[in-house]
N, C-alpha and C positions, 0 to 999 in steps of 0.2 A: 225230550222231557226236561222241563226246567227244574233247577235244583230246589225251587220252592215246594215242589210236590214230594220231596223226600222226607219231610219232617212232620211231626205233630206240634201243635202250638198251644200254649197256655191261653186262657181267655184274654189276658193282657196283650200278649203278642199278636193274637188274631185281631183284636180291636184296634190296636195301634196302626196296623197296616191298613185296615178298612178305613179308619179315621183319616189317615194321611192321604189316601187316594181320594176320599170324599172331599177333604179340605182343599186339595189341589184343584179339583174340578170346580169347587165353589170360588176359589181365588180367580180362576180363569173366567168364570161367569161374571164376577164383579169387574174384572179388567175389561171384558168385552163391552159392558155398558159404559165404562169410563172412556174407552177409545171412541165410541160412537158419539157420546155426549160432548166430547172435546174436539171432535174433528172440525167443526165449523170455526174454531178459533185458530186454525192453521190455514195458510194461504192455499188457494187451489193448486199451485205448483207443487206443494209438498204434502197436500192432504192425503194422498194415496198411502202414505206411511201409516196413518191411523186406520185406514180401511184394510191394509195388509195385516196390521196387528189384530184386527177383528177377525180376519180369516183364520189366523193362527189360533185364536182363542176358540173359535167354533170347532175347529179340528181337534184341539186339545181337550175341550169339554167332552166331546163324543168319545175320545180315546180313554180318558180317565174314568168317565162314567162306565164304559164297557169293562174296563179293568177292575173297577170296584165291584161290579156285578159278578164278574168272573171269579174274583177272590171269594166273595160271599157264597157263591154257589159251589165252589170247588172243595170246601171243607165242611164237615158235619161234626157236631158235638157228640162224642161217644161216652160221655159220662165223666171223663177225666181230662180230655184234651180235644182240640179241634184236629180231626184227622181227614185225610183225603177221602172225598166222597166217591162212591161207585160211579164210574162212567164220566167223571169230570176231571179235567186237568187245568191247572193254572198255567198261563204262558205270558211271557213278556213281549211276544210278537206284536201285540197292539201298539206298544211303544215304538218299535222300529217302523211300523207302517205310518204312524203319526209323524215321526221324525222325517220320514221321506217326503211328507207334505210340508212340514213346518220349516225345516232347515233351508230349503231354497227360498222360501218367502222371507224368512228372517234376514238372510244374507242380501236379498234384493233391497230390503228396507235400508240397510246400511249404505248401499250405493246411492239410493235416492237422497237421503239426508246428507250424504257426504258430498253431494254436488257433482258426482261423476256422471258425465254425459257422453253421447256420441259413441265413437269407436271404442273408447276406453271403457265405457259402460258395458258394451257387448263383450269385450275381451275378458274383463274381470268377472262378469256375470257367468260366462261359460266356465271359467276356472273355478268359481265358487260352486257351481252346480256339480261339476265333475268331482271335485274334491269332497263336497258334502255328501253326495249320494254314494260315492265310493267308500267313504268312511262308514256310513250307516249300513250299507248292504254287505260289506265284507265282515263287519262286526256281527251282523245278523247271522251270517253263515257260521261264524266261529262259535256263537253261543249255543248252537245245536250240539256241540261237543263238550259243554261245560261240566257235565257229570263226570266224564272221564278225564277232563283237562288234558287231552292228548294233543297230538301234533296239529290237528285242525283248529282246536281252540287257540293255541298259541300262534300258529302260523297266520290264520286269518285275523287274529287280534293284532299281530305285528303289521300286517298290510293295512288294516284300518288305522293304525297309529301313523303310518306314513302319510296316508291321505289327510289325517287330522293335522299333522305338522305342515303340510302343504296349505291346508285351509287357514291355519294360523298365519302363515306367511302372507297369503293374499289379503287376509283381513287387516294385518298390520300395515301393508302397503296402502290399502284403501283408506285407513284412518289417517295415516301419515299424509297422504295427498289431500284428504279432506281438511286437515288442519291448516294446510297451506292455502287451500281455496277459501276457507272460512275461519280465519283466525279468531273471530269473535266468539266462537263456540269451541275453541281448542281444549279448554278445560273439561267441558262436558264430553268431548270425544275421547279424551284420555280416560275418563271414568267409564265410558262404554268399553274401551279396550280392556281395562282391568276386569270389569264384569264378565266380558266375553272370555277372557283368559281363565279366570277362576271357575266360573260356572260350567264351562265346557270341559275343563280339564278334570273335574271330579267324576264325570261319567265313566271313564275307564276304571275307576275304583269300584264302582258298582258292577261293571262287567267282570272284574277279577274276584268278586266276593266269594264265589264257590271255592276259590283257592285260599283266599285270606281267612275266611271263617265258614267252614262247611257245617253250619249249625242253624237251628231255628233263629237264633239271635242274628246270625249273618243274613238271613232272609229279611228280617225286620230292618236291619241296617241298610241293606240294598234298596229296599223300597223307599226308605226315608231319603237316601242319597238321590235316587232317580227323581223323586217327587220334588224335593227342594231345588235340585238342579234345574228341573223343568220350570219351576216358578220364577227363578231368577233369570234364566236364559231366555224365557219367553215373555212373561208378564212384566217383570221389572225392566227388562231390556226394552220392551215396547214403550213403557212409560218414559224411559230416558230418551229414546229416539223421538217420541212425541214432544218432549220438552225442547229438544234441539230444534225440531221443526217449527215449534211455536216461537222460539227465540229468534230464529232466522226470519220468520214471517213478520214479527214485530220490528225487527231491524229494517225490513223492506218497506215498512210503513203500512202494513196490513192492519186496519183498524180493530177488527175483533181480537187479533193477537195482542195488540197494545192494551186493550181494555182488560184482558184476562191475565196480563203479565204481573200478577200480584207479587211475585218474588222480587221484583225490581222496584216496587213502590216504597217510598220512605214511610216509616212508621210514624204516624201522627202523635205528637206529644199531648198528653192529657193536661188540660189547663188546671 
């Protein structure tokens, strides 16, 4: 039983959670169209990164939509607050299932735009998948004990953290190698690393929220953290990787990329 089910919520608290879940789904829908509309401006060699971003968005839209529906149906207005409805329970399990799909895809994108190929690609991809899924699934097991915050909650959380640190190490190595392979996008790759580090590191704060603030306000904070972390680690991350792919395509002489490289065009002076 998720700790979200332990409290009653004011209209403002209830609406904030519902709004942020709906907003996140809407952001993902907008990002989906962006990736599909800009895919043709990326060379065929790198275009898969846009399509993989689209896959992530479809999965995330379904997950956030289901989560918003579940939240809306799990609580009823009792005249003074939104309280748990009979026979309904809210659960964050949708997020973990979604992450199980999205994390491997997001990490694969990094290898593609990083120019990692051959045996190195296979080796790093396997490490990415093992570390990513290990992080998600052990965290999922731990959150079942979040009400008691007992040994299982802390133990599996610690195991998940070990996998996460391994994941960070692999990501750092990939980005470092990518900057050597493609120095013309080194600055953008540095920005991706910072985004990766910050957006992925705040997820554990949401995991620990039952301990940090065991209140209705803590629930609202948790859903805000999860949702905004999702937006930056998926939608914004995909836009940044798309920018890198388009920049590399333009450098290779791919005409559609050159035509749409508006950020590098000089601003014409008005006579």
